C-alpha positions as CSV (number, residue, x, y, z in Angstrom):
1,M,124.2,97.2,70.6
2,L,125.9,95.4,73.2
3,A,125.2,92.1,75.0
4,W,126.6,89.5,77.0
5,Q,126.4,85.8,75.3
6,I,127.4,82.3,76.1
7,A,129.8,81.0,73.3
8,R,131.3,78.4,75.0
9,F,130.1,76.7,78.6
10,G,131.3,78.4,81.8
11,I,131.0,81.7,83.7
12,D,134.8,82.8,82.5
13,S,133.8,82.1,79.0
14,M,131.1,84.6,78.7
15,E,131.6,87.2,76.2
16,F,130.7,90.9,76.2
17,V,130.1,91.6,72.5
18,E,128.4,94.0,69.9
19,R,125.7,92.5,68.1
20,A,123.4,93.7,65.3
21,E,120.4,96.1,66.3
22,P,117.3,94.3,66.7
23,E,114.2,95.2,64.6
24,P,110.5,94.2,65.7
25,G,108.5,92.6,63.4
26,P,104.8,93.6,62.5
27,E,103.8,92.0,66.0
28,E,106.7,92.8,68.1
29,V,107.9,95.1,70.3
30,L,111.5,96.8,70.7
31,V,112.5,97.3,74.5
32,Q,115.3,99.3,76.0
33,V,116.5,96.9,78.8
34,H,117.2,99.0,82.0
35,A,117.9,95.8,84.6
36,V,118.1,92.0,84.5
37,S,118.2,89.9,87.4
38,F,119.8,86.3,87.8
39,N,117.8,83.0,88.8
40,Y,119.6,79.8,89.7
41,R,118.4,78.4,86.0
42,D,120.6,81.3,84.8
43,L,123.7,79.8,86.2
44,L,123.0,76.3,85.0
45,V,122.3,77.5,81.4
46,V,125.7,79.4,81.4
47,K,127.6,76.6,83.0
48,G,126.0,74.2,80.7
49,L,124.0,72.3,83.2
50,Y,120.4,73.0,82.2
51,N,120.9,71.9,78.2
52,P,124.1,70.7,77.3
53,K,123.0,70.7,73.9
54,M,121.4,74.1,74.0
55,A,122.3,76.1,70.6
56,L,125.2,78.7,71.1
57,P,125.8,81.7,71.0
58,R,123.1,82.5,73.3
59,I,122.2,85.6,75.4
60,P,121.0,84.4,78.9
61,C,118.8,85.7,81.7
62,S,115.1,85.2,81.3
63,D,114.2,88.3,83.8
64,G,114.5,92.1,82.7
65,A,112.7,95.3,82.9
66,G,112.8,98.4,80.7
67,Q,110.8,100.7,78.3
68,V,109.4,100.1,75.1
69,L,111.3,102.1,72.3
70,A,109.3,100.9,69.0
71,V,106.3,98.6,68.2
72,G,105.6,96.7,64.9
73,S,102.7,97.8,62.5
74,H,100.3,95.4,63.9
75,V,100.9,96.0,67.8
76,K,98.2,97.4,69.6
77,N,98.6,96.9,73.2
78,W,101.7,98.7,73.6
79,K,103.3,102.4,72.6
80,T,106.7,103.9,72.8
81,G,107.6,104.6,76.6
82,D,105.6,102.0,78.4
83,R,107.4,100.4,80.9
84,V,107.3,96.8,80.7
85,A,108.9,93.4,81.8
86,G,109.3,90.3,79.6
87,I,107.5,87.1,80.6
88,F,109.5,83.9,81.4
89,M,108.0,81.9,78.2
90,Q,107.0,83.8,75.6
91,N,104.0,81.2,74.4
92,W,102.3,80.8,77.8
93,V,99.8,83.7,77.5
94,D,97.0,81.9,79.8
95,G,95.5,78.6,81.0
96,P,97.4,75.3,82.0
97,P,100.5,74.7,80.7
98,S,101.1,72.7,77.6
99,P,104.0,71.4,75.7
100,E,103.9,74.1,73.3
101,K,103.0,76.8,75.6
102,V,106.3,75.9,77.6
103,K,108.4,76.2,74.7
104,G,110.1,79.8,73.9
105,A,111.5,80.5,77.6
106,L,113.8,83.5,77.4
107,G,117.7,82.8,77.8
108,G,117.3,79.0,77.0
109,D,115.0,78.3,74.0
110,I,115.5,81.5,72.7
111,D,117.9,84.8,73.3
112,G,117.1,86.2,76.8
113,M,117.5,89.6,78.2
114,L,121.3,90.5,79.2
115,A,121.5,92.7,76.2
116,E,120.8,96.6,75.6
117,R,117.9,96.2,73.6
118,V,115.7,92.8,73.1
119,V,112.6,92.2,70.7
120,L,109.8,90.6,72.4
121,K,106.2,89.3,71.1
122,E,103.1,91.7,71.8
123,S,101.7,89.4,74.1
124,G,104.9,88.3,75.5
125,L,105.3,91.5,77.8
126,V,103.5,92.9,80.9
127,R,103.2,96.6,82.3
128,I,105.4,96.5,85.6
129,P,103.9,98.3,89.1
130,A,104.1,101.7,88.8
131,H,105.9,102.0,92.0
132,L,108.6,99.7,91.2
133,N,111.9,101.0,89.3
134,F,113.4,99.0,86.7
135,A,115.5,97.0,88.9
136,E,112.6,95.6,91.1
137,A,110.5,95.0,88.4
138,A,113.3,93.0,86.9
139,T,113.5,90.7,89.6
140,L,109.5,89.6,89.0
141,P,109.3,87.5,86.0
142,C,110.4,84.0,87.3
143,A,110.9,83.8,91.1
144,A,107.8,86.1,92.0
145,V,105.6,84.4,89.5
146,T,106.8,80.9,90.8
147,A,106.4,82.1,94.5
148,W,102.8,83.5,93.4
149,N,101.8,80.4,91.8
150,A,103.1,78.0,94.7
151,L,100.7,80.1,97.1
152,A,97.8,80.6,94.9
153,G,97.4,77.0,93.9
154,A,97.8,75.9,97.7
155,R,94.3,77.8,98.7
156,L,95.4,78.5,102.3
157,M,93.2,80.2,104.7
158,P,94.3,83.1,107.0
159,G,96.3,81.4,109.6
160,A,97.8,78.7,108.0
161,T,101.6,78.1,108.4
162,I,104.3,77.4,105.5
163,L,107.6,77.0,105.6
164,I,110.2,78.3,103.3
165,Q,113.7,76.9,102.8
166,G,116.5,79.6,102.6
167,T,116.5,83.3,101.6
168,G,116.8,83.4,97.8
169,G,114.3,85.0,95.4
170,V,111.3,82.7,95.5
171,S,111.6,82.1,99.4
172,L,111.5,85.9,100.0
173,F,108.9,86.5,97.4
174,A,107.0,83.6,99.2
175,L,107.5,85.3,102.6
176,Q,106.2,88.8,101.3
177,L,103.2,87.4,99.5
178,A,102.2,85.0,102.4
179,K,102.3,87.7,104.9
180,L,100.0,89.8,102.5
181,A,97.3,86.5,103.0
182,G,97.7,86.3,106.5
183,L,99.9,83.4,106.9
184,R,102.4,82.2,109.2
185,V,105.7,81.6,107.8
186,L,108.9,79.5,109.1
187,C,112.1,79.4,107.6
188,V,115.1,77.2,107.7
189,S,118.6,78.7,106.2
190,S,122.1,78.6,107.0
191,S,122.5,82.4,107.4
192,D,121.9,84.3,110.7
193,E,122.3,87.4,108.9
194,N,119.8,86.6,106.2
195,L,117.3,85.3,108.6
196,A,117.7,88.5,110.8
197,R,116.5,90.4,107.6
198,A,114.3,88.1,106.9
199,R,112.5,88.5,110.4
200,E,112.1,92.3,109.6
201,L,110.1,91.2,106.6
202,G,107.6,89.5,109.0
203,L,109.1,85.9,109.0
204,D,107.5,84.6,112.4
205,A,110.2,81.9,113.4
206,S,113.8,80.5,112.1
207,L,116.1,78.3,112.3
208,N,119.7,77.9,111.2
209,Y,120.0,74.6,110.0
210,R,124.0,74.2,110.2
211,G,123.5,74.0,114.2
212,T,120.4,71.8,113.9
213,P,120.6,69.7,110.8
214,D,117.3,67.9,111.9
215,W,115.0,70.7,111.1
216,D,112.0,68.6,110.3
217,K,111.7,67.9,113.9
218,W,111.9,71.9,114.7
219,V,109.2,72.4,112.0
220,L,106.9,69.6,113.9
221,D,107.6,71.4,117.4
222,Q,106.7,74.7,116.1
223,T,103.3,73.4,115.0
224,G,102.4,71.1,117.7
225,G,103.3,67.9,116.2
226,E,101.1,68.5,113.1
227,G,103.5,69.8,110.8
228,V,103.1,72.8,108.2
229,D,100.3,73.1,105.6
230,L,102.5,74.3,102.4
231,I,106.2,73.9,102.0
232,V,107.8,75.9,99.3
233,E,110.3,73.2,98.2
234,V,113.5,74.9,96.5
235,G,116.1,72.1,97.4
236,G,115.1,69.3,95.4
237,A,115.9,65.7,96.1
238,G,118.3,66.8,99.1
239,T,115.8,68.4,101.3
240,L,112.3,66.6,100.1
241,P,112.5,63.6,102.5
242,K,112.7,66.0,105.5
243,S,110.3,68.1,103.9
244,L,107.7,65.0,103.6
245,R,108.3,64.8,107.4
246,S,107.8,68.4,107.9
247,V,104.2,68.6,106.1
248,R,101.0,67.9,107.9
249,M,98.9,65.1,106.9
250,G,97.0,66.1,103.9
251,G,99.5,69.0,103.8
252,Q,101.1,70.3,100.0
253,I,104.5,70.5,98.9
254,A,105.2,72.9,96.1
255,Q,108.2,71.3,94.4
256,I,110.2,74.1,92.6
257,G,114.1,73.7,93.0
258,V,116.8,71.3,92.3
259,L,119.4,73.2,94.4
260,S,120.6,70.4,96.3
261,G,121.2,66.5,95.5
262,P,120.0,63.3,96.9
263,S,121.2,62.6,100.8
264,D,118.4,60.4,101.9
265,Q,116.3,57.7,100.1
266,L,112.8,59.2,99.5
267,P,110.4,58.3,102.1
268,L,107.2,57.4,99.4
269,P,105.7,55.7,102.2
270,L,105.2,59.1,103.9
271,V,104.0,60.4,100.7
272,L,101.0,57.7,101.0
273,H,100.5,57.8,104.5
274,K,100.2,61.5,105.1
275,Q,98.3,62.0,101.7
276,V,100.7,64.8,100.7
277,Q,99.9,66.7,97.6
278,I,103.1,67.2,95.5
279,K,102.9,69.9,92.9
280,G,105.5,71.0,90.5
281,I,105.6,75.1,90.0
282,Y,107.2,76.1,86.7
283,V,107.0,79.8,87.1
284,G,103.5,80.7,85.1
285,S,101.5,82.3,82.5
286,R,101.2,85.9,81.5
287,R,97.7,86.1,82.9
288,D,99.6,85.1,86.3
289,F,102.2,87.9,86.3
290,E,99.4,90.3,85.9
291,Q,97.7,89.0,88.7
292,M,100.6,89.1,90.8
293,N,101.2,92.6,89.6
294,R,98.0,93.8,90.9
295,A,98.4,92.4,94.2
296,I,101.9,94.0,94.2
297,E,100.9,97.2,93.3
298,L,97.8,97.3,95.8
299,A,100.4,96.5,98.8
300,R,103.1,98.5,97.3
301,L,105.1,95.6,98.2
302,R,109.1,96.0,97.1
303,P,111.3,93.2,96.2
304,V,114.7,92.7,98.3
305,L,117.7,92.9,95.8
306,A,121.1,93.9,95.5
307,A,122.2,95.6,92.1
308,R,125.5,96.1,90.5
309,P,126.6,97.4,86.8
310,W,126.0,95.1,84.4
311,A,129.4,95.0,83.2
312,D,129.8,92.7,86.6
313,A,127.3,89.8,85.3
314,P,129.7,87.4,85.5
315,A,130.3,88.4,89.2
316,S,126.5,88.0,90.2
317,L,126.5,84.5,88.5
318,R,129.3,83.8,91.1
319,Q,127.5,85.0,93.7
320,M,124.7,83.1,92.6
321,E,126.9,80.1,92.6
322,E,127.9,80.6,96.3
323,A,124.4,80.6,97.5
324,S,125.1,83.4,100.2
325,H,122.9,86.0,98.8
326,L,119.6,87.7,100.2
327,G,116.6,88.2,97.9
328,K,117.6,88.9,94.2
329,L,120.8,89.6,92.1
330,V,120.2,92.2,89.8
331,V,122.3,94.2,87.1
332,T,121.5,97.6,85.7
333,M,122.3,98.8,82.3
334,Q,120.9,102.6,82.7
335,G,118.2,104.5,84.4
């Protein structure tokens, strides 16, 4: 079978290679991969910035969708032809995270999805929503589940206000899921074009921070000086100080991304004075994925993506590096 692999770190060093055909063990499932989506983590993995000590070669990418080709002798829950997606961490089926559960992340700890066929655990798969095609379903395992958990953990009532940063995968999923929950959504981004598209998805108010770098003041203006109830924080150290100034007293920050480096000293007194809850979000469990899929299917939500052939996988990673994309970047193998 064909696969992309990292033999040496760097986008230009990725290799398109022939690998041995995988065979499922007794409790495993063989999946024909039809589409794979990219996350910022995948870019870091390929460049050697996520885990410089990662064993190579490694097939990258955590997120993919396809059809079951064959099942092991002890598999009971899947049959040939089932439409499935892999879960991000193959060991995290249910319950709270633990050191053991967060091992086995696809495209990092173990080989990922950027191959024609993959073998995954029986418990490491979910059924994809019936209305989605494979390219759309491939966007769900990391970004969508992360956004789902950021919102679910906040337990907000309809009418609450959240802030999203940028218009990448996690942020747009947070927008779409928040609108299903009756929430008001603000967004700061560097692209007027992407903000216009986000408004078509229900975005309530937006700001291009290139012209107005003090976006925390804008957020306060939009909320009558109180601040937002939740911030889906994908920027990291560079944006967290402004996020702390933008969140209301007793509000929440779902810390997800590490896209930006430090700019200002972290204002720790604000955390105490505002009694802000900062919660790290690292994807979620198989159960979280299944619960989210039920909501997506009921609402017939469709992910925002741009797709290209899987021969262009390095080009997709370069586009990810430019941070100019809207929603998810996907490559399709077939179907």
